[in-house]
C-alpha positions as CSV (number, residue, x, y, z in Angstrom):
1,M,0.0,0.0,0.0
2,I,1.3,3.5,-0.8
3,T,0.4,6.6,1.1
4,S,1.3,9.8,-0.7
5,G,1.7,13.5,0.2
6,A,4.1,16.1,1.6
7,A,3.4,18.8,4.1
8,A,1.8,21.0,1.5
9,Y,-0.5,23.3,3.5
10,N,0.3,22.3,7.1
11,P,3.3,21.0,9.1
12,Y,2.2,17.4,8.8
13,V,3.5,15.1,6.1
14,E,0.3,13.6,4.7
15,A,1.9,10.3,3.8
16,D,3.1,9.8,7.4
17,V,-0.3,10.8,8.9
18,M,-2.2,8.3,6.6
19,A,0.4,5.6,7.2
20,D,0.1,6.0,11.0
21,A,-3.7,5.8,10.7
22,L,-3.5,2.6,8.6
23,V,-1.1,1.1,11.2
24,A,-3.6,2.0,14.0
25,W,-6.3,0.2,11.9
26,G,-4.2,-2.9,11.9
27,I,-2.3,-2.7,8.6
28,P,1.3,-4.0,9.1
29,A,3.7,-1.1,8.8
30,D,6.0,-3.1,6.6
31,R,3.2,-3.3,4.0
32,I,3.0,0.5,3.7
33,L,5.2,2.5,1.3
34,R,5.4,6.2,2.0
35,E,5.7,8.8,-0.8
36,R,6.6,12.1,1.0
37,N,7.2,14.5,-1.9
38,A,3.9,15.1,-3.6
39,L,2.4,18.6,-3.2
40,H,-0.8,18.1,-5.3
41,T,-2.8,15.3,-6.9
42,D,-0.9,15.1,-10.1
43,E,2.3,14.5,-8.2
44,N,0.6,12.0,-5.9
45,I,-0.2,9.9,-9.0
46,A,3.2,10.4,-10.6
47,W,5.3,9.6,-7.6
48,S,3.1,6.7,-6.5
49,L,3.3,5.1,-10.0
50,E,7.1,5.4,-9.8
51,I,7.2,3.7,-6.4
52,R,4.7,1.1,-7.7
53,S,7.1,0.4,-10.6
54,E,10.2,0.2,-8.4
55,E,8.5,-2.0,-5.8
56,H,6.6,-4.1,-8.2
57,T,3.4,-3.6,-6.3
58,S,0.3,-5.2,-7.9
59,E,-2.4,-2.6,-7.3
60,L,-2.8,1.1,-6.7
61,Q,-5.9,2.2,-4.8
62,S,-7.2,5.4,-3.3
63,P,-7.6,5.3,0.5
64,C,-11.3,6.1,-0.3
65,N,-11.5,2.6,-1.8
66,L,-10.6,1.1,1.6
67,V,-13.7,2.5,3.4
């Protein structure tokens, strides 16, 4: 699973906040990849696709799909 987002409009790195929430919900931390550079949606997609390619992950989903 990839979480994506930098600290764009606040002091919190969005990827870390989302990853921490996922761990709190029971997702193993070692199953979460963090992309901490994206400042907007286009970058979220681009950087996550790059990580997906590098890590050979099989699926890319929005956190909204997990609810």
